[in-house]
C-alpha positions as CSV (number, residue, x, y, z in Angstrom):
1,M,96.9,138.4,116.6
2,L,99.0,135.6,114.2
3,V,98.0,132.0,114.2
4,K,99.1,129.5,111.8
5,T,97.0,126.1,110.9
6,F,97.8,123.5,108.5
7,G,96.0,122.3,105.5
8,S,97.4,120.6,102.4
9,A,97.0,120.9,98.7
10,V,97.0,118.0,96.2
11,Y,98.9,118.1,92.9
12,G,98.8,115.1,90.3
13,V,98.7,112.2,93.1
14,E,100.8,113.9,95.7
15,A,99.9,116.4,98.4
16,I,102.1,119.7,99.9
17,T,101.4,120.5,103.2
18,I,99.9,124.5,103.2
19,T,100.6,126.7,105.9
20,V,97.4,128.7,106.4
21,E,98.2,132.1,108.4
22,V,95.4,134.2,109.8
23,N,96.3,137.2,111.0
24,V,93.7,139.7,112.9
25,D,94.8,143.1,113.1
26,P,92.4,145.9,115.2
27,K,93.5,148.5,112.8
28,G,91.8,148.5,109.4
29,Q,88.8,146.7,107.7
30,H,87.7,144.1,105.1
31,Y,88.7,140.7,104.5
32,Y,91.7,139.7,102.6
33,I,92.8,136.0,101.6
34,V,96.2,135.9,99.7
35,G,98.7,133.1,98.2
36,L,96.9,132.6,94.8
37,P,93.9,131.4,95.7
38,D,91.2,130.5,92.8
39,N,87.6,131.5,93.1
40,A,86.7,128.5,95.3
41,V,89.0,129.6,98.0
42,K,88.2,133.3,98.0
43,E,84.6,132.3,98.4
44,S,85.4,130.3,101.7
45,L,85.6,133.5,103.9
46,Q,81.7,133.7,103.1
47,R,81.3,130.5,104.2
48,V,83.8,130.6,107.2
49,E,81.9,133.8,108.4
50,S,78.2,132.3,108.2
51,A,79.6,129.0,110.0
52,I,81.3,131.0,112.8
53,K,78.0,133.3,113.0
54,S,75.6,130.7,113.1
55,N,77.5,128.9,116.1
56,N,77.5,131.6,118.4
57,Y,81.2,132.4,117.8
58,Y,82.6,136.0,117.3
59,M,83.9,137.1,113.7
60,P,86.0,140.0,113.6
61,R,84.9,142.9,112.0
62,T,88.3,144.3,111.8
63,K,90.9,143.8,109.1
64,L,91.6,140.1,108.6
65,V,94.1,138.8,106.1
66,V,94.5,134.9,105.3
67,N,97.7,133.9,103.9
68,L,98.2,130.2,102.0
69,A,101.9,129.6,102.1
70,P,103.8,129.0,100.1
71,A,102.4,131.6,98.5
72,D,103.4,130.8,94.5
73,I,101.5,127.7,94.1
74,K,97.9,128.2,93.0
75,K,95.5,126.9,95.5
76,S,91.8,125.6,94.4
77,G,88.9,123.7,96.0
78,T,86.9,124.2,99.2
79,A,88.7,122.1,101.5
80,F,90.3,125.2,103.4
81,D,87.6,126.2,104.6
82,L,88.0,124.5,108.1
83,P,91.8,125.4,108.8
84,I,90.9,129.0,107.8
85,A,87.8,128.8,110.3
86,I,89.8,127.2,113.3
87,G,92.6,129.7,112.5
88,T,90.3,132.7,112.6
89,L,88.9,131.4,116.0
90,A,92.4,131.3,117.2
91,A,93.5,134.5,116.2
92,T,90.5,136.0,118.1
93,E,91.4,133.9,121.7
94,Q,88.0,131.4,121.1
95,I,90.2,128.6,121.3
96,E,91.6,128.1,124.8
97,H,95.0,126.2,123.4
98,P,96.0,127.7,120.2
99,E,99.4,126.3,120.3
100,K,97.7,122.7,120.2
101,I,96.7,123.4,116.3
102,E,99.9,123.5,115.0
103,R,100.3,119.7,115.7
104,Y,97.6,118.7,113.4
105,V,96.8,118.7,109.5
106,I,93.0,120.3,109.3
107,M,90.7,119.9,106.2
108,G,87.2,120.1,105.3
109,E,84.7,121.9,103.4
110,L,82.3,124.2,105.8
111,S,78.5,124.5,105.2
112,L,76.7,127.6,106.2
113,D,75.6,126.0,109.3
114,G,79.3,125.0,110.3
115,S,78.7,121.0,109.1
116,V,81.7,119.5,107.7
117,R,81.4,118.3,103.9
118,S,83.9,115.8,102.1
119,I,87.2,116.4,100.3
120,K,89.2,114.8,97.8
121,G,92.7,113.4,98.1
122,A,92.4,112.1,102.0
123,L,94.8,109.4,101.2
124,P,97.9,111.4,99.8
125,I,97.1,114.3,102.4
126,A,97.4,111.7,105.2
127,I,100.5,110.0,103.8
128,Q,102.3,113.6,103.4
129,A,101.1,114.4,106.9
130,R,103.0,111.4,108.2
131,K,106.0,112.0,106.3
132,E,106.2,115.4,107.7
133,G,105.7,114.2,111.5
134,F,102.4,115.8,112.4
135,D,100.6,114.2,115.3
136,G,97.4,114.0,113.4
137,L,94.8,114.6,110.7
138,L,91.3,115.9,111.3
139,L,88.8,115.8,108.4
140,P,85.1,115.0,107.4
141,K,83.9,111.8,108.9
142,A,82.9,110.5,105.1
143,N,86.9,110.5,104.4
144,A,88.1,109.6,107.8
145,R,88.6,105.5,107.2
146,E,90.3,106.2,103.8
147,A,92.7,108.2,105.9
148,A,93.2,105.9,108.4
149,M,94.5,103.3,106.1
150,V,98.3,105.1,106.8
151,N,99.9,103.9,110.1
152,N,101.3,105.9,112.5
153,L,99.0,109.1,112.0
154,K,96.1,109.5,114.5
155,V,92.9,110.3,112.2
156,Y,89.9,112.0,113.5
157,A,86.7,112.3,111.9
158,V,84.8,115.5,112.7
159,E,81.3,116.3,111.4
160,H,80.7,120.0,112.5
161,I,83.1,123.0,113.5
162,N,82.0,122.9,117.1
163,E,83.6,119.1,117.2
164,V,86.7,120.7,116.0
165,V,86.9,123.4,119.0
166,K,86.1,120.9,121.6
167,F,88.9,118.6,120.4
168,F,91.6,121.6,121.3
169,E,90.2,122.2,124.5
170,D,90.2,118.5,125.4
171,E,91.8,115.8,122.6
172,S,89.8,113.2,124.0
173,S,86.6,114.3,122.9
174,L,86.7,112.4,119.7
175,P,87.5,109.0,119.4
176,Q,90.5,107.9,117.0
177,V,89.4,106.1,113.6
178,I,91.2,102.9,113.3
179,V,91.3,100.7,110.4
180,N,92.9,97.2,110.0
181,T,94.5,98.0,106.7
182,R,95.4,94.4,105.7
183,E,91.8,92.9,107.0
184,E,90.2,95.5,104.5
185,F,92.5,94.5,102.2
186,A,91.7,91.1,101.9
187,Y,88.0,91.8,102.3
188,A,86.5,91.5,98.6
189,Q,89.5,90.6,97.2
190,N,87.9,87.4,95.7
191,S,84.1,88.8,95.2
192,F,82.8,89.4,92.2
193,D,79.0,90.1,90.7
194,V,80.0,88.2,87.3
195,D,81.7,85.2,86.5
196,F,83.3,83.5,82.9
197,A,81.1,80.5,83.9
198,D,78.0,82.8,83.0
199,V,79.2,83.1,79.4
200,K,77.9,80.0,77.1
201,G,80.5,78.7,75.0
202,Q,83.1,81.4,73.3
203,E,85.6,78.8,74.6
204,N,88.3,80.1,72.3
205,I,87.6,83.7,73.2
206,K,87.8,82.9,76.9
207,R,91.1,81.2,76.4
208,A,92.6,84.4,74.6
209,L,91.5,86.5,77.4
210,E,93.3,84.3,80.0
211,I,96.5,84.5,77.6
212,A,95.9,88.3,77.6
213,A,95.5,88.6,81.6
214,A,98.4,86.2,82.1
215,G,100.9,88.3,80.3
216,G,99.4,91.7,80.6
217,H,98.8,92.0,77.2
218,N,96.2,94.5,75.2
219,A,93.4,92.7,73.1
220,I,90.7,93.5,70.7
221,L,87.8,91.5,70.2
222,I,86.3,91.6,66.7
223,G,82.7,90.2,66.0
224,P,79.0,91.1,64.9
225,P,76.7,92.9,67.4
226,G,75.6,90.3,70.0
227,A,78.4,88.0,69.9
228,G,79.2,88.7,73.3
229,K,82.4,91.0,73.3
230,T,81.3,93.5,75.9
231,M,79.9,90.3,78.1
232,L,83.6,88.8,78.1
233,A,85.2,91.8,78.3
234,K,83.7,93.0,81.6
235,R,84.6,89.5,83.0
236,L,88.3,90.2,82.6
237,P,89.0,91.6,86.0
238,T,87.7,88.5,87.6
239,I,90.7,86.5,86.6
240,L,93.4,89.0,86.8
241,P,96.0,88.5,89.9
242,P,94.8,90.4,92.8
243,L,96.3,93.7,93.8
244,S,99.0,94.0,96.0
245,L,98.9,95.9,99.0
246,S,101.4,98.8,97.4
247,E,99.1,98.3,94.0
248,A,95.8,99.0,96.1
249,L,97.3,102.0,97.8
250,E,98.6,103.6,94.5
251,T,95.2,102.7,92.7
252,T,93.5,104.5,95.8
253,K,95.5,107.7,95.7
254,I,94.3,108.2,92.4
255,H,90.8,107.5,92.9
256,S,90.9,109.7,96.0
257,V,92.2,112.5,94.2
258,A,89.7,112.4,91.5
259,G,86.9,112.2,94.1
260,K,85.5,108.7,92.7
261,L,86.0,106.9,96.2
262,P,82.3,106.3,97.7
263,E,81.7,107.8,101.2
264,N,83.6,106.0,104.4
265,A,85.5,103.9,101.7
266,T,89.1,102.5,102.4
267,L,91.1,101.1,99.8
268,V,90.4,99.9,96.5
269,N,90.0,96.2,97.1
270,R,89.6,95.1,93.1
271,R,91.4,95.9,89.7
272,P,89.8,99.0,88.3
273,F,87.3,98.5,85.0
274,R,86.7,101.9,83.3
275,S,84.5,101.8,80.0
276,P,84.4,105.6,79.1
277,H,81.7,106.3,76.4
278,H,83.0,106.9,72.8
279,T,81.9,110.4,72.7
280,I,84.8,111.2,75.5
281,S,87.3,114.1,75.1
282,D,91.0,113.7,74.8
283,V,91.4,115.6,77.7
284,A,88.9,113.3,79.9
285,L,90.6,110.5,78.7
286,V,94.1,111.1,79.4
287,G,93.7,113.6,81.9
288,G,94.4,117.7,82.6
289,G,92.1,120.4,83.0
290,G,92.9,123.8,84.4
291,N,93.1,122.2,87.6
292,P,95.1,118.8,86.1
293,Q,92.8,116.2,87.2
294,P,93.5,112.4,86.0
295,G,91.7,111.0,83.2
296,E,90.1,107.5,82.4
297,I,93.6,105.7,81.6
298,S,95.0,106.7,85.0
299,L,91.6,106.0,86.8
300,A,92.2,102.2,84.9
301,H,95.8,102.0,86.6
302,N,96.5,98.3,87.6
303,G,93.1,97.6,85.7
304,V,91.5,97.4,82.6
305,L,90.2,100.3,80.2
306,F,87.8,99.0,78.0
307,L,86.9,100.7,74.9
308,D,83.6,99.5,73.4
309,E,83.2,100.3,69.5
310,L,86.8,101.4,68.9
311,P,86.2,103.1,65.4
312,E,83.6,105.2,66.9
313,F,86.0,107.2,69.5
314,K,87.5,110.3,67.7
315,R,90.9,109.9,65.9
316,T,92.2,112.4,68.2
317,V,91.2,110.5,71.4
318,L,92.7,107.5,70.5
319,E,96.2,108.9,69.4
320,V,96.9,110.5,72.7
321,M,97.1,107.1,74.0
322,R,99.8,105.6,72.0
323,Q,102.5,107.6,74.6
324,P,100.9,106.3,77.8
325,M,100.7,102.8,76.7
326,E,104.4,103.0,76.2
327,E,105.4,104.8,79.0
328,R,102.6,103.5,81.4
329,M,102.4,107.3,82.9
330,V,100.9,110.7,81.6
331,T,102.6,113.9,81.9
332,I,100.4,117.0,82.2
333,S,102.5,119.8,81.5
334,R,101.5,123.4,82.3
335,A,103.2,127.2,82.1
336,K,104.4,126.6,86.0
337,V,103.8,123.1,86.9
338,A,104.3,119.4,85.1
339,L,102.3,116.9,87.0
340,D,102.7,112.9,86.4
341,F,99.7,110.4,86.6
342,P,100.8,106.8,86.5
343,A,98.7,104.9,83.6
344,S,99.6,101.0,83.7
345,F,96.5,99.6,82.4
346,M,95.4,96.3,80.3
347,L,93.7,97.9,76.9
348,I,90.8,95.8,75.7
349,A,88.8,97.2,72.9
350,S,85.6,95.9,71.0
351,M,84.8,96.6,67.6
352,N,82.1,95.7,64.6
353,P,84.0,94.0,61.8
354,C,82.3,96.5,59.2
355,P,79.6,99.4,59.5
356,C,76.7,96.8,59.5
357,G,78.6,94.4,61.4
358,F,78.2,91.5,59.3
359,F,81.5,90.7,57.7
360,N,82.6,87.5,58.0
361,H,79.1,86.3,59.7
362,P,78.4,82.6,59.1
363,Q,74.7,83.1,58.6
364,K,74.0,86.9,57.6
365,E,75.3,88.5,54.2
366,C,77.4,91.8,54.8
367,T,75.6,94.6,53.1
368,C,78.5,97.4,53.3
369,P,79.7,98.6,49.8
370,P,83.1,97.8,48.1
371,G,86.0,99.1,50.4
372,A,84.0,99.9,53.2
373,V,85.1,97.3,55.5
374,Q,89.1,98.5,54.8
375,K,87.8,102.0,55.1
376,Y,86.1,101.4,58.8
377,L,89.3,99.3,59.9
378,N,91.4,102.4,59.2
379,K,89.6,104.6,61.7
380,I,92.1,103.2,64.0
381,S,95.7,103.9,63.4
382,G,98.3,101.6,62.5
383,P,100.9,102.7,65.3
384,L,97.9,102.2,68.0
385,L,97.0,98.8,66.5
386,D,100.4,97.9,66.7
387,R,100.4,98.0,70.6
388,I,97.6,95.5,70.7
389,D,99.3,92.4,70.8
390,L,95.9,89.9,70.5
391,H,93.3,90.4,67.8
392,V,90.7,87.9,68.6
393,E,87.5,87.4,66.1
394,V,84.2,86.6,68.0
395,T,81.6,84.4,66.4
396,P,78.1,84.3,67.3
397,V,77.2,81.4,69.6
398,A,74.8,78.8,68.3
399,F,71.4,77.9,69.7
400,S,72.8,74.6,71.0
401,E,75.3,76.3,73.0
402,L,73.1,79.0,74.4
403,S,70.5,76.4,75.8
404,S,72.7,73.8,76.9
405,K,73.0,72.8,80.5
406,Q,76.6,72.4,80.9
407,E,78.2,74.1,83.4
408,Y,81.3,76.2,82.3
409,E,84.7,76.6,83.9
410,K,84.6,79.3,86.7
411,S,86.9,82.6,86.9
412,E,88.1,80.9,90.0
413,A,89.8,78.1,88.3
414,I,91.1,80.6,85.4
415,R,92.6,83.4,87.8
416,K,94.7,80.2,89.4
417,R,96.4,79.5,86.2
418,V,97.1,83.4,85.3
419,I,98.3,83.9,88.9
420,A,100.8,80.7,88.5
421,A,101.9,82.4,85.3
422,R,102.4,85.7,86.6
423,Q,104.5,84.1,89.7
424,I,107.0,82.8,86.8
425,Q,107.1,86.2,85.1
426,A,107.8,87.8,88.3
427,E,110.8,85.6,89.3
428,R,111.7,86.3,85.3
429,Y,111.7,90.2,85.7
430,A,113.0,90.6,89.2
431,K,116.0,92.2,88.2
432,S,114.1,94.3,85.9
433,P,112.6,97.2,87.9
434,G,109.3,98.2,86.5
435,I,108.7,95.0,84.3
436,Y,106.2,92.5,85.7
437,A,104.8,90.8,82.5
438,N,105.6,89.6,79.2
439,A,103.9,92.5,77.2
440,Q,106.3,94.9,78.8
441,M,109.6,93.2,77.9
442,S,111.9,95.3,75.8
443,S,113.6,94.6,72.5
444,S,116.7,93.3,74.1
445,Q,114.8,91.1,76.3
446,L,113.0,89.9,73.5
447,K,116.0,88.1,71.8
448,E,117.1,86.7,75.3
449,I,113.6,85.3,76.9
450,C,112.1,84.2,73.7
451,V,114.3,81.9,72.2
452,I,112.6,79.5,69.6
453,N,114.1,76.4,67.9
454,S,114.4,75.5,64.4
455,A,111.1,73.7,64.1
456,G,109.4,77.1,65.6
457,Q,111.3,79.2,63.3
458,N,110.4,77.4,60.1
459,L,107.0,77.7,61.6
460,L,107.0,81.2,62.2
461,K,108.6,81.8,58.3
462,T,105.8,80.0,56.9
463,A,103.2,81.8,58.6
464,M,104.7,84.8,57.7
465,N,104.8,84.3,54.0
466,R,101.5,82.7,53.8
467,L,99.5,85.0,55.8
468,K,101.5,87.9,54.9
469,L,101.8,89.1,58.4
470,S,103.2,92.7,58.8
471,A,106.7,92.9,60.4
472,R,105.2,94.4,63.3
473,A,103.5,90.9,64.2
474,Y,106.4,89.5,64.6
475,D,107.6,90.6,68.2
476,R,104.0,90.3,69.2
477,I,103.6,86.6,68.0
478,L,106.8,86.2,70.3
479,K,105.7,88.0,73.4
480,V,102.4,86.3,73.4
481,S,103.5,82.7,72.8
482,R,105.6,83.2,75.7
483,T,103.0,83.8,77.9
484,I,101.5,81.0,76.5
485,A,104.5,78.8,77.2
486,D,104.3,80.3,80.9
487,L,100.6,79.0,81.1
488,A,102.0,75.7,80.1
489,G,104.6,75.6,82.8
490,K,107.2,75.2,79.9
491,E,110.7,76.8,80.0
492,E,110.8,76.9,76.2
493,I,108.6,78.3,73.5
494,Q,107.4,75.2,71.6
495,P,105.9,75.4,67.6
496,E,102.5,74.6,69.2
497,H,102.8,78.0,71.3
498,L,104.1,79.4,68.6
499,A,100.9,78.3,66.3
500,E,98.3,79.6,68.9
501,A,99.9,82.9,69.0
502,I,99.9,83.5,65.2
503,Q,96.2,83.0,65.0
504,Y,95.6,86.0,67.3
505,R,97.2,88.4,64.8
506,S,93.6,88.5,62.2
507,L,94.0,92.3,61.3
508,D,97.5,92.1,60.8
509,R,96.9,89.4,57.8
510,E,97.2,91.7,54.1
511,G,94.0,91.9,52.7
512,W,92.0,91.5,55.8
513,G,88.6,92.9,55.5
514,A,89.2,93.3,51.2
């Protein structure tokens, strides 16, 4: 008897419905699974057999063929265990109403005793199931709330194969999982464990990060050990605008595919903050592998990627970020498939000014030999540095500030100013799809939007000549000054906005570190 059940396979951040055809033939022996399965899928027959026998069902001893269609797409993972098991039970007439099976997508990994384990990619699977008109989705309890975020699709949580068999006999045996999407989304939007009020002093650095958040600018913090670079960077998400519902869904899909969502999670409510160690490989950073998975820059989509001790990262790892930073997308190409992973992130990096860490320190003397400072800086390529808008020098905090009882400005107040500036930019770029912040404006838009008066032109000319700023600093200064003007609520860029933007180009000054 031939029976069809339906599962789903995740490629990139999208899902493809897979038809699981199970045929039990009384003539013949052995079990076969076809349709380009990997080893994990091939081994599913052993798990299925044990789960079926452990629960006193009959496992056929004749020929059993499982086909995963379309057969020209490689199938991987353990999530096909449950649809194969249900198909086998239906093909041997152990399920009374096998016609009901075709109305549902079924996914789950089986334990040897028949309990159902969690899977990856529940959200994109649910989205695809709704798109193709299935009545519902049966999947592990650990993933049910995540899938239930999709409206107009019935989602049922299962913990054991027996529950699935009973469901097809009586559909009221399992309660439908219902999640209030907007209520879940609103929860924890403004709840953070850290706050900018915790940081003593460093008002100029807070100001720079406020500008970075308001315009979506990349930034690098340069300073001696213990100056507070990491502490400040970790608080950046607290002043970024809240995720929109569409951004949250897109971010959740990526984390779901990568298996980074905790059990019983729903949406990713906060902007991601990813901080990989400097020993990371280029594949782990941008994504890839035999079965391509999203990397750290995709997991930071709509959030912050923090690279601590930037010069310690391998040169090849840093260079592979250049194209994704421009395109805000990573394309992983293989012989038969090319997958796109979103990668729209803010890059925040930190570094010591030299190997010993005390170059330009107000109190401690740098012990590095001549040329070591420039050599250390040269570990970061010019093209990568070109994509970082703000270069911020972080100085140590004085004892008087550390011991002060003064209350500093909370992240909530800074966040309100950032949101107001982002709203101005949203209106400005309303007719430019894919652009939502000043950092992303094109060269043609730069000429149109960043117009400066004669006083500003003279100031910029003087700065370029006296500080010997490089040519690449020009556009960055204009973009940052536009953001500063937005924060001030000004329609035109004033000379004071340009002056503040100029001071954030430390590493572009000729002779810096000499």
